[in-house]
C-alpha positions, 0 to 999 in steps of 0.5 A, spaced: 897 145 633 891 150 632 886 147 637 884 152 642 889 149 648 895 149 643 894 156 641 893 158 649 900 154 650 903 158 644 900 165 647 903 163 654 910 162 651 909 169 647 907 172 654 913 169 658 918 171 652 916 178 651 916 179 659 923 176 660 925 181 654 921 187 657 925 186 664 931 187 660 929 193 656 926 196 663 933 195 666 937 198 660 931 204 660 933 205 668 940 205 666 940 210 661 935 214 666 941 214 671 946 217 666 948 211 663 951 211 655 947 207 650 950 205 643 945 208 637 946 206 630 941 208 624 938 204 619 934 207 613 935 214 615 938 218 620 931 218 624 930 210 624 935 208 630 937 202 633 940 201 640 944 196 643 938 194 647 934 193 641 939 188 639 940 185 646 933 184 647 932 180 640 938 176 642 934 174 649 928 173 645 931 168 640 935 164 646 928 163 650 924 161 644 930 156 642 929 153 649 922 153 649 920 152 641 926 149 638 926 148 631 921 154 630 923 160 625 924 167 628 923 173 624 926 179 628 926 186 626 934 187 627 936 180 625 931 178 620 931 171 618 935 171 612 929 173 608 925 179 607 920 182 612 914 179 608 917 172 609 913 167 614 914 160 615 920 156 613 915 150 612 908 150 610 904 150 617 910 151 621 910 156 626 914 163 625 915 167 631 915 175 629 919 179 634 919 187 635 925 187 641 923 194 642 917 197 638 917 205 639 925 205 639 925 213 639 921 213 645 925 209 649 931 213 647 928 219 649 926 216 655 918 217 653 915 211 657 911 209 651 914 203 648 914 195 648 916 188 646 912 185 641 912 177 640 907 174 635 906 166 633 904 166 625 902 160 621 902 161 614 903 168 615 897 169 620 898 171 627 895 165 631 898 168 638 901 174 641 903 178 646 905 185 647 909 187 654 910 194 656 917 195 660 915 201 664 908 200 666 909 192 666 902 191 662 901 185 659 897 185 652 895 177 650 891 174 645 890 167 642 886 166 635 879 165 636 880 164 644 880 172 646 884 178 648 886 180 655 890 186 658 893 183 665 888 177 664 882 181 664 878 180 657 878 186 652 873 189 648 874 195 643 869 201 644 864 203 639 863 210 637 861 215 632 865 218 626 865 225 629 867 223 636 872 218 634 879 218 637 884 216 631 891 214 633 896 214 627 904 214 626 909 217 621 914 214 617 921 215 617 922 218 610 921 225 610 917 225 603 912 220 606 911 224 613 909 230 609 904 226 605 902 222 612 901 229 615 896 232 609 892 226 610 892 227 618 890 234 616 884 232 612 882 227 617 882 232 623 875 235 620 872 229 620 874 226 627 874 228 634 882 228 635 888 225 633 893 221 637 900 219 635 904 215 641 910 212 637 909 205 638 904 201 633 904 195 637 901 199 643 896 203 638 893 197 636 892 195 643 889 201 645 884 200 640 883 193 643 882 197 650 877 202 647 883 207 649 882 210 642 877 208 637 881 207 631 888 206 628 891 207 621 898 207 619 902 206 612 908 203 611 909 198 617 913 192 617 910 185 619 913 185 626 910 192 628 903 189 627 903 181 628 902 181 635 898 188 636 893 186 630 891 180 633 890 183 640 885 188 637 882 183 632 880 178 638 877 184 642 872 185 637 876 190 633 875 190 625 882 190 623 885 191 615 892 188 614 897 191 609 895 189 602 888 187 604 885 194 602 888 197 596 883 203 596 886 205 603 893 204 600 897 197 599 901 198 605 895 201 610 893 198 616 886 200 619 883 197 626 877 200 628 871 199 632 866 195 628 860 201 628 865 206 625 869 202 621 866 203 614 865 211 615 872 211 617 874 207 611 870 212 607 873 218 610 880 216 609 879 214 602 876 221 601 882 224 604 887 221 600 889 215 604 891 211 597 896 217 595 900 216 602 
């Protein structure tokens, strides 16, 4: 199951399914741009939204996976799997597909083109293959564990840099109290790095580190579907990735992806600036 050929085949399925869903999302985005209505509901807060396109995209992904990988478990942001977002496999060693039908829903709703469909395959909680597909640009980011990462078929390698010249991407939670703590961390970090970027899609932020478009990315409070594919793409591009729960000094739910040459000084700076208190 986990040999290179099998992982490559799983990655190809992830890309195919994500691309199918991305085409659906692209169509819905075009309809909204042309004045069409979109049903919108809220989840954890008034700023945490889910659209009809999110639900439609996830159902398409589940349907395609049922055809291509019958029997595999699916954990999706909108329809879950009957458990929590930390759940992994229905059976040890089995494949669980971790799905974000639109990562960057607020961007999608506003017509801002930085959103994506993220589909990852995990075994025992570890991402082994994944794809992130951008509906508007059509870019396809893919990876297979131990095999490599690609953007539209071109191999990816993260870009090294020094800390003071580091372009750091980040994101913010939906809850107001946590956003304020995150803002304090960002304000403190602005004196340590070149600049900060906030794109609105964690999956695309991780892909950007893989491509060297930014040097690092750090965020607190993500769910598994936010990072499952993107973190693998970054890691396979040679980026050093710390997943939620791996480094309590950064914060129990922090993710950090950085070019290897800046990973340690960036980690130290984040801790010094209060990352664990976010």
